[in-house]
C-alpha positions, 0 to 999 in steps of 0.5 A, a space after each residue: 528489513 525493518 518497518 516501523 510502526 505507523 509509517 509508509 514503507 515502500 519496497 522497490 525493485 525490478 521485475 523478479 527481484 522478489 518483491 511479491 515473494 517478500 510480501 507474501 512471506 511477511 503476510 504468511 502466504 508462503 513459507 520462508 526456507 531461511 531466516 526469521 520474521 516477527 510481526 508486532 514483536 511476535 514470531 509468525 510461528 506464534 500466530 495460531 490458526 488465522 489469528 494473524 489476519 484478525 486485526 493484525 495483518 492484511 495484504 492486497 495483491 496486485 490483481 485487486 479484482 481477485 478479493 471479490 467473490 459476490 455479485 455486488 460490493 455490498 454482498 461482498 463486504 457483508 460476506 467477509 463480515 460474516 466470516 470474521 464473526 462480527 455481529 449484525 450491528 457491528 458489520 452494518 456499523 463498520 461497513 458504513 465506516 469504511 464506505 464513508 472513509 473511502 467515498 464508495 457508497 455509489 459502487 455498493 450495489 454494483 458488480 465488482 467486474 462493472 468498476 474501473 480499475 481505480 474503482 475496484 482498488 478503492 473497493 478492495 482496499 475498503 474490503 481489507 479494512 473490514 479486517 481492521 489490520 494494524 499492518 496493511 500490505 499493498 502490492 502495486 497499489 497503482 497498477 493499471 489505474 489513471 493519475 486521478 485514481 493514483 491521487 485517490 489511493 495516495 489520499 487513502 493511504 495517508 489518511 490510514 497512516 494518520 489514523 495509526 496504521 503501518 502500511 507496506 507498499 511494492 511498486 514500480 511507480 517511483 513517483 508514487 513512492 516518492 510522494 507517499 513513503 517515509 522510507 524506501 528500500 531496494 530489492 535486487 536479486 532477493 536482497 535488500 541493497 539500499 535502504 533510507 529515508 525517501 528523500 535521501 534514497 532517491 537523491 543519492 541514487 543515479 539510476 533508480 530515482 524519480 524523473 524530477 530528481 534526474 531533471 533537477 539534481 544539478 540545479 537544486 539539491 533533494 528535489 525528488 517530487 515534482 511539487 518540490 521542483 515547483 516550489 523551488 522554481 517559484 522561489 528562485 524564479 526559474 520557469 
């Protein structure tokens, strides 16, 4: 599997296919027992100590609440900045930057457990951004959140891509993947069995595809998102 610089790459597959295991292997949270992994053109063995996590890669697990260790979001952010060795001014400036970028200022004095799943997700992503990663890995970023929060997560990751970041997501949410990823790969029994540009991936797949594609593929070609269907219906006069 190859992920290119400055793209959103979606890893798909059923429960037990190996998605989380693969992501943890990429993030060097577990060791592979065969094959090789290169990150930013370097073998993972060449990253010594915690150097891989300093401005290179960050991973947010599907249980976003696990990343919080303090009694408020602000304390949590200050704590991670201290551990990363940032100066006081650098920490203050960086925290303000990510807080403004993700619009989470109203959550800063609240306990993480008092936030909704969507609010926790935004704050957890913000904490990952404090590591200044070039690659951000998100495991099931829409798990347990409502449609409004999904749109917020979509907006965030698209903005991060525009800022030059590479994003790898693992998800069961096919519509979320279709709307945001440039390329998708299907993992089955620990192996990549299909990989393509997103529209091609969902259009040629009869089973693992979006609802929009299933409904319209005998009417329109390459319609994998609801907005594609709406626009084509407007043009062609179908209600």
